[in-house]
C-alpha positions as MATLAB code, in Angstrom:
seq = 'MRITKHGMERLLERDDELFNRRLAKRKATIAFHSGLTIGKLEKDYPKIANYMASKKTGNARVVSVRLYEDKLYIFKGRNKRLITTYKMPQFLEEEMNKLYGRNEKSARTL';
ca = [
      10.131   -3.687  -10.939;
      12.991   -2.535   -8.779;
      12.879   -2.539   -5.078;
      15.351   -0.652   -2.801;
      17.023   -2.575    0.035;
      14.917   -0.708    2.554;
      11.811   -1.448    0.535;
      12.511   -5.108    0.499;
      13.221   -5.274    4.191;
       9.899   -3.457    4.970;
       7.912   -5.548    2.569;
       9.224   -8.804    4.056;
       8.754   -7.464    7.585;
       5.212   -6.171    7.167;
       3.676   -8.763    5.026;
       3.163  -12.075    6.795;
       2.445  -13.950    3.568;
       5.815  -13.283    1.995;
       8.800  -15.452    2.862;
      11.227  -14.805    0.076;
      12.441  -12.015   -2.265;
      10.849  -13.516   -5.396;
       7.347  -13.380   -3.891;
       8.012   -9.944   -2.542;
       9.032   -8.637   -6.046;
       5.937  -10.237   -7.551;
       3.636   -8.664   -4.942;
       5.200   -5.198   -5.486;
       4.659   -5.526   -9.256;
       1.034   -6.501   -8.730;
       0.512   -3.621   -6.244;
       1.923   -1.110   -8.732;
      -0.211   -2.242  -11.587;
      -3.435   -3.245   -9.749;
      -3.334   -1.102   -6.597;
      -5.718    1.736   -6.024;
      -4.479    5.252   -6.292;
      -5.414    8.408   -4.392;
      -7.470    9.641   -7.319;
      -9.628    6.546   -7.398;
     -10.296    6.670   -3.637;
     -10.827   10.412   -2.890;
     -14.456   10.636   -3.903;
     -15.882    7.522   -2.096;
     -13.250    6.919    0.565;
     -11.744   10.344    1.529;
     -10.266    9.141    4.802;
      -8.138    6.583    3.075;
      -7.232    8.963    0.296;
      -6.152   11.730    2.877;
      -4.012    9.125    4.724;
      -2.355    8.019    1.457;
      -1.741   11.724    0.577;
      -0.103   12.350    4.001;
       2.377    9.552    3.297;
       3.149   10.959   -0.199;
       3.792   14.556    1.015;
       6.683   13.457    3.254;
       9.015   12.897    0.326;
       9.179   15.106   -2.746;
      10.509   12.386   -4.947;
       7.560   10.103   -4.334;
       5.857    9.276   -7.605;
       3.038    6.992   -6.594;
       1.229    5.636   -3.613;
      -0.807    2.512   -4.079;
      -3.235    0.696   -1.868;
      -3.236   -3.026   -2.421;
      -4.980   -5.413   -0.051;
      -4.429   -3.736    3.355;
      -1.020   -2.154    2.637;
       0.296    1.053    1.149;
       3.110    0.752   -1.275;
       5.169    3.767   -1.967;
       7.152    4.172   -5.175;
       9.586    6.855   -6.257;
      11.733    8.025   -9.148;
      11.446    7.495  -12.931;
      11.979    3.841  -12.521;
       9.138    3.612   -9.937;
      11.243    1.773   -7.361;
       9.424    0.542   -4.228;
      10.902    2.377   -1.326;
       8.659    1.311    1.544;
       5.437   -0.409    2.613;
       2.992    0.421    5.443;
       0.199   -1.511    6.980;
      -3.042    0.466    7.098;
      -3.749    1.912   10.542;
      -6.485    0.578   12.843;
      -8.536    3.772   12.708;
      -9.188    3.222    9.015;
     -10.484   -0.367    9.526;
     -14.145    0.455    9.072;
     -13.525    2.325    5.792;
     -11.299   -0.515    4.582;
     -14.009   -2.971    5.263;
     -16.452   -0.939    3.160;
     -13.917   -0.662    0.408;
     -13.390   -4.341    0.149;
     -16.981   -5.329    0.998;
     -16.088   -7.139    4.082;
     -18.512   -7.331    7.000;
     -17.400   -6.885   10.580;
     -17.373  -10.566   11.465;
     -15.187  -11.671    8.527;
     -12.906   -8.650    8.383;
      -9.185   -9.332    8.561;
      -7.358   -7.624   11.409;
      -5.340   -4.762    9.985;
];
């Protein structure tokens, strides 16, 4: 798994659990292989799928957008390099809670 310099900076900046590059690379690999795709979400969670698609259309070279935990991971190119990471926005919190089976009291703040 390759990560661009910008991708590494954003991953370390936007994920409070990560504190070094080795852990960041591991999390990006897990996100690519285990993350949810737009196709898996569009039937049951259309708001999340539409948000993911909106992030994909901004760049023609984007190959894959994955949702893992409460973050979007955007990969591009043949080598599927991580180019950036986004936290999921607050307006999708209710749908994220349904997706992960969290109730309102125990839901993590996005």
